[in-house]
C-alpha positions as a Python dict, from the first residue, in 0.01 Angstrom:
ca = {
    (1, 'M'): (0, 0, 0),
    (2, 'F'): (318, 88, 184),
    (3, 'P'): (357, 434, 340),
    (4, 'S'): (657, 505, 118),
    (5, 'E'): (445, 450, -195),
    (6, 'T'): (244, 764, -136),
    (7, 'N'): (545, 995, -196),
    (8, 'L'): (717, 831, -491),
    (9, 'N'): (981, 1016, -686),
    (10, 'P'): (848, 1081, -1042),
    (11, 'V'): (1199, 1031, -1189),
    (12, 'N'): (1272, 709, -1003),
    (13, 'P'): (943, 559, -872),
    (14, 'V'): (1127, 323, -638),
    (15, 'T'): (1289, 607, -440),
    (16, 'P'): (1047, 796, -212),
    (17, 'V'): (1047, 1174, -212),
    (18, 'A'): (1083, 1346, 124),
    (19, 'P'): (788, 1573, 205),
    (20, 'P'): (873, 1942, 168),
    (21, 'K'): (989, 2104, 491),
    (22, 'K'): (771, 2381, 626),
    (23, 'S'): (963, 2697, 700),
    (24, 'T'): (938, 2841, 1049),
    (25, 'R'): (1061, 3180, 934),
    (26, 'G'): (874, 3479, 802),
    (27, 'F'): (537, 3645, 834),
    (28, 'A'): (344, 3376, 643),
    (29, 'S'): (459, 3098, 876),
    (30, 'M'): (314, 3275, 1182),
    (31, 'D'): (-31, 3200, 1314),
    (32, 'R'): (-310, 3445, 1229),
    (33, 'E'): (-320, 3606, 1573),
    (34, 'R'): (52, 3686, 1566),
    (35, 'Q'): (15, 3835, 1214),
    (36, 'K'): (-276, 4052, 1332),
    (37, 'E'): (-77, 4169, 1633),
    (38, 'I'): (218, 4277, 1416),
    (39, 'A'): (-7, 4446, 1159),
    (40, 'R'): (-194, 4630, 1435),
    (41, 'K'): (134, 4762, 1578),
    (42, 'G'): (242, 4876, 1231),
    (43, 'G'): (-84, 5060, 1176),
    (44, 'R'): (-62, 5236, 1510),
    (45, 'A'): (300, 5335, 1446),
    (46, 'A'): (210, 5476, 1103),
    (47, 'H'): (-70, 5686, 1251),
    (48, 'Q'): (153, 5817, 1530),
    (49, 'K'): (423, 5901, 1277),
    (50, 'G'): (169, 6070, 1051),
    (51, 'T'): (244, 5860, 744),
    (52, 'A'): (-75, 5649, 749),
    (53, 'H'): (-303, 5713, 453),
    (54, 'E'): (-670, 5771, 521),
    (55, 'F'): (-907, 5789, 226),
    (56, 'T'): (-1126, 6093, 189),
    (57, 'P'): (-1481, 6018, 74),
    (58, 'E'): (-1391, 6142, -274),
    (59, 'E'): (-1082, 5918, -295),
    (60, 'A'): (-1289, 5621, -182),
    (61, 'R'): (-1552, 5695, -448),
    (62, 'V'): (-1288, 5712, -721),
    (63, 'A'): (-1122, 5390, -604),
    (64, 'G'): (-1455, 5206, -586),
    (65, 'R'): (-1556, 5327, -931),
    (66, 'K'): (-1221, 5221, -1076),
    (67, 'G'): (-1248, 4873, -923),
    (68, 'G'): (-1607, 4832, -1036),
    (69, 'Q'): (-1520, 4929, -1392),
    (70, 'A'): (-1231, 4681, -1398),
    (71, 'V'): (-1450, 4395, -1277),
    (72, 'S'): (-1746, 4476, -1501),
    (73, 'R'): (-1533, 4451, -1817),
    (74, 'D'): (-1541, 4074, -1777),
    (75, 'R'): (-1895, 3993, -1893),
    (76, 'A'): (-1871, 3623, -1809),
    (77, 'H'): (-1770, 3709, -1452),
    (78, 'M'): (-2056, 3956, -1417),
    (79, 'A'): (-2302, 3698, -1552),
    (80, 'A'): (-2174, 3442, -1300),
    (81, 'I'): (-2217, 3693, -1015),
    (82, 'G'): (-2573, 3770, -1125),
    (83, 'R'): (-2658, 3403, -1163),
    (84, 'E'): (-2523, 3325, -815),
    (85, 'G'): (-2726, 3609, -664),
    (86, 'G'): (-3041, 3492, -839),
    (87, 'Q'): (-2992, 3136, -720),
    (88, 'A'): (-2933, 3252, -364),
    (89, 'R'): (-3246, 3466, -373),
    (90, 'G'): (-3453, 3180, -513),
    (91, 'A'): (-3320, 2939, -250),
    (92, 'K'): (-3403, 3188, 26),
    (93, 'A'): (-3757, 3234, -109),
    (94, 'A'): (-3807, 2855, -123),
    (95, 'R'): (-3673, 2817, 233),
    (96, 'L'): (-3908, 3088, 364),
    (97, 'A'): (-4205, 2934, 182),
    (98, 'Q'): (-4125, 2597, 337),
    (99, 'Q'): (-4097, 2751, 684),
    (100, 'N'): (-4426, 2938, 640),
    (101, 'A'): (-4598, 2617, 526),
    (102, 'A'): (-4463, 2432, 831),
    (103, 'V'): (-4584, 2708, 1065),
    (104, 'A'): (-4927, 2713, 899),
    (105, 'A'): (-4954, 2335, 923),
    (106, 'S'): (-4859, 2330, 1290),
    (107, 'S'): (-5104, 2611, 1374),
    (108, 'S'): (-5390, 2434, 1191),
    (109, 'I'): (-5318, 2115, 1386),
    (110, 'K'): (-5331, 2308, 1715),
    (111, 'Q'): (-5664, 2472, 1619),
    (112, 'A'): (-5818, 2138, 1523),
    (113, 'S'): (-5745, 1983, 1861),
}
């Protein structure tokens, strides 16, 4: 296979399509550390200016309740979450049982010798 065959034009398969150019502009094109640095400066500036919003415990409770109600309306999603939690718990129990059996086996070998 030729390298040009990997990016074929769907309209004219003989003509290769140039790969899309990655923009070097904007927040999303920056690396994570640079994004964090800018966001941190913005947060500090907002607090100094007095326009930063801080949730009171009551506001946080209301927001959490609202989000929980929105998510729990989707029964299939909630069932999937519960199933995943149950599988994780079962896997952890099996892993611990296996570790305990290995420890018991190694201690019985030491006692026998």
